[in-house]
Steps between C-alpha positions, in 0.01 A plus 500: 500500500638841409530780753232690310248215509576424864424857601174520305270372777656748743439791261140386461436496873684829555269659247198350671607637839611849398267602215168678547170437327538834321826371349321215322276528197160614630241477223273802463141431606235439235141524622169362380154548644359207698182498293680452168444163332791259450509526121540877522765467770699252290474732202649784707776277634586392146524861391730581791708183465422402860398181680338663803301804608399665824124491554319795657170397653370778721733522800658166416816453300572158352705336229405300192754268334504238229467239772166653595402494132579128483276431798226723360487301177396196702184676615166457330460878450645621167802736541313779325233488772739460795615811687868512587411571866353149522829328420765749619696448820450768765737364764790702359809537720694824490850616585667838544750610232768550768464143629786272402468222246551243773169609653333481159629147450380396845151639435476312171610177665281551807180577311569291187452793264689602188437874516507772764335840483763770553329770701616816677209592724196541277711530186531184292834504320462171317555127524809298586481154346689194609650473154632856518639440848681186386630676190634784714669272751662268245440434135536121524404402855177346631316596815489209742125530543442445129736205503299346785164561333618345176664198665376177349712265711687470826822554308368841389428587862848388607641760262267767637592413860869533414433840345332612824819405686714700255269799528498513879880467518546790260246715682673430831846572361377831361362616833126444464326495837436152632128560551460593133687191389282286727181655363587432136647155562194407707263592219703308244524196726123499552452516125750218456321276751163568339632417155662179623175397668307562177746278311468211746146520640192431282252790470242337728759474780609861453137616512417301815804586707713789620878479473678683781852620565583550866776617730741760362378427146142572604612823668692606189826508699690206355751608237764230449342158455528316830227246576143439387196581713180421310155351555175416323145557623237288325131569452291275723371198310755529221736207447762425240644148466850625413524782752791350696694436179438853370608645835822296486569619146441861602743491791757309296473755221551786746818326614608485137428874473741564788264504801632234742256270676386620842685317783181518706295347215272804472404416143218358291649153535408509870127411546485751787552778246266350239152486652135573419379824654278343769779268611750786505264702721515215751878513475497872579295434813741226604797734458337752733343277763688171461791365702758503220776743598569570133142609431579869548787488251290310247242776528772762462601344171142497377410860582778615268316327213452667163283349228686466170257286297148362511202614707616762751165479683618172655782685676263778602259244650782343699606841634139587588475176695828572678375842613181344637661220699787710631262729685667681790741221581766699686662179621553372147622838373756507780614149412510600133705815568741317731664345195705821467730327749488170310870521418610657829615853567868447410649727763846448355426667169612845621849366577523338157434833331783672687768264378642417160586144595345230284265355761182297471279653226207719598167369376325815377164324475497359851656809652322775310252444220294228669430696821396800288287306254334282760447784746326708234307188394375451857383861520330462161323182610378674814346770278368248242700665221499321166814665362794262474801726442680631809510858367126502428424352841709765673324777308156373603607452862613863512175615337303311765721649772613155609869580452705817542585653160864557593550143616325367188735704282807376686380138486443518125838663439666233712323226306604645165859539618514139620345382172764698310790353698358152456449553126859617457624191681270262311606636161863463602430137595323428170791641302731271695278201416374466858138460614371832638429523871416770755836535675775759492836521673611817674834473318313552170365837617672837506489728802205702369312182407550359849376825653190493277436136583537572871249784468254279311520226761455760775169592331407131503574485872285810562216351293522176699450701817184660362364161396580340834305774673213504250438124517615454862753241395651480847192300599521257206 
């Protein structure tokens, strides 16, 4: 590979990070009235050499594309008698011209759209299309999301998963904030899982189930591929004779895509995480009121669930049931929250950060990210919040005056710093051909990094104190 070709991906991602929407080609808006018939609209588009138009319909603003025309032709009403307002899409997403192209890409991936309305206040400047964005970023590259959507085999998805890895490494090396990397990678991963499920599961299984990602993947906080956490809720009464085989293929395929199997077997292959809704509701009750000491942690994994495919109402029904049976169970919430000390308090960590000797590695997950994530999760469960991401949970807790705004800010900054340190270490391990883990040695950190890590862990210690008081953990 030449030096020029090797540097091409980096130039692409640098452009994506630094360029603004206004720097790309924003197509001038072309409007049609919502009452105009489709034949007349197509005639106007032909005259203008366009494939889309903005549709004004009273106070609404929508968009009409050739895809909408295709769907309209399948209707019984002749195109000449069909108003464009009846087939246009009015759920248009907009973006400010000063936003960066990274944000535009994320919006397109998040909402599965190919065009964004570029708007400055009430002024519509035009449309940014996915094709124009790709052309601006790199003449010959392909957006990962398109590669996933067009995948016809597991091998195609393997290539897409590898491209995600390349993308996140470049973004990290070029200084992109860890929370932004996590947000984009999380969306792409969810899309990848959904596409894989559609390749392996027959349509009737997809329609009668809900595929979940859980843990850090469900929260949108897993960046480097570590282990799988997934589950499947089934509609009551639905059965499929090959369900176990399909589940095994799904988890095996994820391993092939670079997501290692979960050591705790929190995967579709485990019948516990592959249940009909009614049966799973009984499991939720058992986790809360049963004698199994691990019930609280099983529940913790579940409440970070995000639906990535199938019928999301199954997940919503399970969460509704959880809220009902949890009631005002202060005893369970205290037991649930007490897991912040699951890995001990590691009183020796302060000494490790004041020396450069190569001592026992610090586990950033056990020491820092887990107490933050689980503590916020416990507060969210107490308030019956449905958000899964730690940042979103903190925001809602502050809005409900259940957490001091200053502490919430410090906790989130500490979490992002710990995630950044861990990501740096994990990428270094991957480049060395080692499996990524959550540890770091003090000898690998500079003086300023050790100071920042010490400050972050001091925030964790302060947050622990608040949680211990809030849930009365001394009595647990």
